[in-house]
C-alpha positions in Angstrom: 176.1 -140.8 -109.7 177.3 -144.3 -108.7 179.7 -144.4 -111.7 181.1 -140.9 -110.9 181.6 -141.9 -107.2 183.4 -145.1 -108.2 185.7 -143.1 -110.6 186.4 -140.6 -107.7 187.4 -143.6 -105.5 189.5 -145.0 -108.3 191.2 -141.7 -108.9 192.0 -141.2 -105.2 193.3 -144.8 -104.9 195.8 -144.4 -107.8 199.3 -144.4 -106.5 198.2 -145.5 -103.0 198.3 -149.2 -103.6 201.2 -149.7 -101.2 199.2 -148.1 -98.4 196.1 -150.2 -99.3 198.3 -153.4 -99.2 199.8 -152.3 -95.9 196.3 -151.8 -94.4 195.3 -155.3 -95.5 198.5 -156.7 -93.9 197.4 -155.1 -90.7 193.8 -156.2 -90.9 194.8 -159.9 -91.6 197.6 -159.8 -89.0 195.0 -158.7 -86.4 192.7 -161.4 -87.7 195.3 -164.1 -87.1 195.6 -163.0 -83.5 191.9 -162.8 -83.1 191.2 -166.2 -84.5 193.9 -168.1 -82.6 192.9 -166.5 -79.3 189.8 -168.6 -78.1 187.9 -165.7 -76.3 187.8 -163.6 -79.5 187.7 -166.3 -82.2 183.8 -166.2 -82.4 183.8 -162.4 -82.8 186.4 -162.6 -85.6 184.5 -165.3 -87.4 181.5 -162.9 -87.6 183.8 -160.4 -89.2 184.9 -162.8 -92.0 182.3 -161.6 -94.6 183.3 -158.0 -94.0 187.0 -158.5 -94.7 186.3 -160.8 -97.7 184.0 -158.1 -99.2 186.6 -155.4 -98.5 189.2 -157.6 -100.3 186.9 -158.1 -103.2 186.1 -154.3 -103.5 189.9 -153.5 -103.3 190.5 -155.8 -106.3 187.7 -154.2 -108.3 189.0 -150.7 -107.6 192.5 -151.6 -108.7 191.6 -153.4 -111.9 193.7 -152.0 -114.7 192.0 -151.2 -118.0 188.4 -150.9 -119.1 185.8 -153.3 -117.9 183.4 -154.1 -120.8 180.0 -155.7 -120.7 181.5 -158.9 -122.0 183.9 -159.0 -119.1 181.2 -158.4 -116.6 179.0 -161.2 -118.1 181.9 -163.6 -117.9 182.7 -162.8 -114.3 179.0 -163.0 -113.5 179.0 -166.4 -115.2 181.9 -167.6 -113.0 180.0 -166.3 -109.9 176.8 -168.1 -110.9 178.5 -171.3 -112.0 180.6 -171.6 -108.9 177.6 -170.9 -106.7 175.5 -173.5 -108.4 178.3 -176.0 -108.1 178.7 -175.3 -104.4 174.9 -175.4 -103.9 174.7 -178.8 -105.6 177.8 -180.0 -103.8 176.6 -179.1 -100.3 173.1 -180.5 -100.8 174.1 -183.8 -102.5 177.8 -184.5 -101.7 178.4 -185.6 -105.2 180.8 -182.8 -106.4 183.2 -182.0 -103.6 182.2 -184.6 -101.0 179.9 -184.4 -98.0 180.1 -181.1 -96.2 178.0 -178.3 -94.7 178.5 -174.6 -94.4 178.8 -172.8 -91.0 177.5 -169.3 -90.3 180.7 -167.3 -90.7 180.3 -166.6 -94.4 177.0 -164.8 -94.1 173.7 -165.0 -95.9 172.8 -168.4 -97.4 170.6 -169.5 -100.2 170.1 -173.3 -100.6 172.3 -173.7 -97.6 175.1 -172.0 -99.6 176.6 -168.6 -98.7 176.2 -166.0 -101.5 179.7 -164.8 -100.7 181.1 -168.1 -101.8 180.4 -167.2 -105.5 182.1 -163.9 -105.1 185.1 -165.6 -103.4 185.5 -167.9 -106.4 185.6 -164.8 -108.7 188.2 -163.2 -106.5 190.3 -166.4 -106.4 190.1 -167.0 -110.2 190.8 -163.4 -111.0 193.6 -163.0 -108.5 195.4 -166.2 -109.3 195.2 -165.3 -113.0 196.7 -161.9 -112.1 199.6 -163.6 -110.3 200.4 -166.0 -113.1 200.1 -163.3 -115.9 203.1 -161.6 -114.3 205.2 -164.5 -115.4 206.3 -165.4 -118.9 204.0 -168.5 -119.0 201.4 -168.8 -121.7 198.9 -171.1 -123.2 197.8 -174.2 -121.4 200.8 -173.9 -119.0 199.5 -170.6 -117.8 196.0 -172.1 -117.2 197.5 -175.1 -115.4 199.7 -173.0 -113.2 196.9 -170.6 -112.2 194.7 -173.6 -111.4 197.4 -175.2 -109.3 197.9 -172.0 -107.4 194.2 -172.1 -106.5 194.4 -175.7 -105.4 197.4 -174.9 -103.2 195.4 -172.0 -101.7 192.5 -174.4 -101.0 194.9 -177.0 -99.5 195.8 -174.6 -96.7 192.3 -173.1 -96.4 190.8 -176.5 -95.8 192.9 -177.0 -92.7 191.4 -174.1 -90.9 187.9 -173.7 -92.5 186.2 -175.7 -89.8 187.9 -173.9 -87.0 186.8 -170.6 -88.5 183.2 -171.7 -88.9 183.2 -171.7 -92.7 182.4 -175.3 -93.4 182.9 -178.8 -92.0 183.3 -182.1 -93.6 180.6 -184.6 -92.6 182.9 -187.6 -92.6 185.6 -185.8 -90.5 188.2 -185.7 -93.3 188.8 -183.8 -96.5 188.2 -186.1 -99.5 190.6 -186.0 -102.4 187.6 -185.4 -104.6 187.4 -181.9 -103.2 190.8 -181.0 -104.5 190.3 -182.7 -107.9 187.0 -180.8 -108.3 188.7 -177.5 -107.3 191.3 -178.1 -110.0 188.8 -178.9 -112.7 186.6 -175.9 -111.9 189.6 -173.6 -111.6 191.0 -174.9 -115.0 187.6 -174.3 -116.7 187.3 -170.8 -115.3 190.9 -169.8 -116.2 190.4 -171.2 -119.7 187.3 -169.1 -120.0 189.2 -166.0 -118.9 191.9 -166.7 -121.5 189.5 -167.7 -124.3 187.5 -164.5 -123.9 190.6 -162.4 -123.3 189.4 -161.0 -119.9 192.2 -158.8 -118.5 193.4 -159.5 -115.0 196.2 -157.0 -114.6 195.8 -155.5 -111.1 198.1 -153.6 -108.7 196.8 -155.2 -105.5 195.1 -158.6 -106.4 198.3 -160.7 -106.2 199.2 -159.1 -102.8 195.8 -159.6 -101.3 195.7 -163.2 -102.5 199.1 -163.8 -101.0 198.1 -162.1 -97.7 195.0 -164.3 -97.5 197.1 -167.4 -98.1 199.6 -166.5 -95.4 196.7 -165.6 -93.1 195.3 -169.1 -93.4 198.7 -170.7 -93.2 199.5 -168.8 -89.9 196.2 -169.8 -88.3 197.0 -173.4 -89.3 200.5 -173.3 -87.8 199.5 -171.4 -84.7 196.1 -173.0 -83.8 196.4 -174.8 -80.6 199.5 -172.8 -79.5 197.3 -170.3 -77.7 194.7 -171.9 -75.4 
């Protein structure tokens, strides 16, 4: 029944990707306004898990091609590996630096939001989907996709604290964080390529870009509205 329902959703969504992308543009645009306006910023922080889950589901629906058990195992492995890395990192400070998670990413286990693992899967898959549209190949493709993720994190880090996602204990973002992001991204992208996990998707590159612009706009506009 669940499989049939998913297929019905997938069939309905075919050919409507532009409408879906437009809806996400609207959602995230409203989100920018909500986050930079102090009276509503707390409310929109609480909505963060919902919009991230919606983005994740949209990417799943628009995945092109058949998803095999091998693919699911690999993506689950990325979810678990990234979650464990984040859990060790937030509890020890030895991986990314000293930081702690806020409450805007939802349910936590070991002081780490479960959603953070899903977000790593989304970012790895979507950045791979973007770079696979180019003519790059081999290690250059893996390096490029990894650098796209680091660029994403570079902007995200500037607003994560303001959005209640996480804060750095020492008050600044250590370079180790970006280095570790790159290493993990490189490993995960290498795994996708080695096991030939397809990432062709009609909406993933757009949603990734929309999120990037969303964080960039909050960074540029924060403090403008008081």
